[in-house]
N, C-alpha and C positions, 0 to 999 in steps of 0.2 A: 036318642038323647045325647045332647052335647056334653062335653066334659069341661068343667070349669076348674081352674086352679085357684086356690085361696091360700092366704097366709104363708106359711113356710114353704109350701109347694111352689109358690111363685118365686120366692127368694132362691130356691135351689135351681129352678129353671133359668132365672136371670144370671145367677152366678156362673152356671155352666156356659151360657152364651158369651158372657163377658170374658171368661178365661180364654176362650179361643180367639178373642179379638185383641188381646194385649199386644203391646208393641215391644219388641226386643231389638236393641241396636248395640253394636260394639262402640265403646267409648274409651278415652284415655285422658288423664290429667297430666299436664306438662309442668304447671306451676302451682304452688300452694294457694295463690290468689284465686285460681280457678275453683277451688273447693268452696270459697266464700260466695262467689258469684253463682255457682251451681246451686248451692244451698239456698241462697236468697231467691232464686227462680223457683226452685222446687217447693219451698214452703207455702207458696201461693196457690198451689194446685190442690184440687180435691182428690185427684187420682193418687193411688199408691205409687210411689216412685222408689225403686230399689236398685241397688248396684250389686252385682255378683262377680266374683272372681271367675275367670274363664276356666281355670284348672280345678278350683275347689268350689263347686256350685253350692256347697253348704254354707260358704261364707256369704252371708246375706246382710247388706248394709242399707239402713234406712236413710235415703237421701235427704230427708227432712230433719236430720240430726247432724249438726256440724261435727260433733265429737266423733261420730262414727265415720263420716267422710274423711276426717283427718288421719284415719288409720290406713288409708289406701296409699300404697307406694306410688310415687310419681313415675310416669312413663310406661307403666304396664297396662296391657289391655284388660278391660272389664266389660261386663254386659249390663246395659241399662235396661230396666224393665219398667214399663209404664202401664198401669192398669186402672181404669176408672172412667168417670164421666168426661173428663177433659183431656183424655190421652192424646188426641190429635193435636190439640193446642200445645200440650207439653212436649210432644215430639218435635214440633216446629221450633219452639223456643230453645230446646236443648240440642239442636242439630250441630251447633258449633263444637260440641264435645265429641262428636262421632269420629271414628277412624274409618278408613276405607276397608271394607270387608270383601 
């Protein structure tokens, strides 16, 4: 007898698979204008786009909220985390913010 997943079981399976596929890249903002262009790019994605402090991983910033992005100090390295259906597209469009790691 085959096993079939239904309802919440499918969601749990898909969430686990996607969590392992998320993209993480080191980024840095040099100018305040970059916050606005970064925000304008991120708000068009269906993917979840987050920015985290390298030293304080609990500091979690929603990249689709300009007010949260504006709290990031310029010139310091952060981690960009992209998770969702269009994460490869988001990764490509946000590559100009990456630092060499």
